[in-house]
C-alpha positions, 0 to 999 in steps of 0.5 A, a space after each residue: 140063257 143070253 150068251 153074254 150072261 154067265 152061268 149063275 148070273 141072272 139072264 141079261 134084261 132088256 127091260 119092258 119093251 112096252 113103252 110105259 115108264 116104269 112108275 106107270 108099270 109098276 103103280 097098283 091099281 087105283 082103289 075104288 072109292 068115292 071121287 075125291 072132293 065134297 061130298 055131293 049135295 043132297 037135293 034136298 038141301 038145294 031146293 029150298 025155295 028161301 034159300 034159292 031166293 037168297 042166292 039169287 039176291 046175292 048173286 044180283 047184289 055180287 053182279 052190281 059190285 063187279 060191273 061198278 068196279 070193272 067198268 070203272 078200272 076197264 075205262 081207266 085203262 082204256 083211257 091210259 091206252 087210247 091217250 096217255 098224254 092226256 093222263 100225264 097233263 099236270 093238275 095241281 103242282 106235281 099231280 097229274 090227271 091219271 094219279 087223281 083219276 087212280 085216286 077216284 077208282 080207289 074211292 069208287 072201289 071203297 064206296 061199292 064195297 062199303 054200300 055193298 056191306 051194307 045191303 049185304 047186312 040189310 038184305 041178305 043176312 037177316 034172310 039167311 038167319 031166318 033159314 038157319 033158324 028155320 033149318 035148325 028147328 026142323 033137325 032138332 024136331 026130327 032128332 027129337 021124333 027119332 029118340 021118341 021112336 027109339 024110345 017106343 021101340 025099346 020098351 014095345 017087346 014089354 
């Protein structure tokens, strides 16, 4: 018993001298289980040849859109940094060159977005629909075969 404690009282507690904060000492051990996040994708779902080609096509379209828009934006920013006086030149009344180039950047973004949407609808959507239809047919065939096997097992003992 500590000398400053009185009889019947708990001894003076110096606390835990390990250096760990109380929340870390008192926390229950983590429960074993699956890691947080989406479940892992089975290998057969990612190894579909049609799906791989579709991913490559979408990646090419994405890269083209990003490249055009990023290059036009970077050109405008570099021009603004390198020649700010050039962008301040009045072209028509109160409209200066910087405003016209920003409007042109908006037009470029709009045009590339429209072109991306049209190409996506023409090239990617039909292929995605074909892959989805094949998958749904395969799932339906598997379910039908499983039902037939289950029905056969149910009556096999007779």
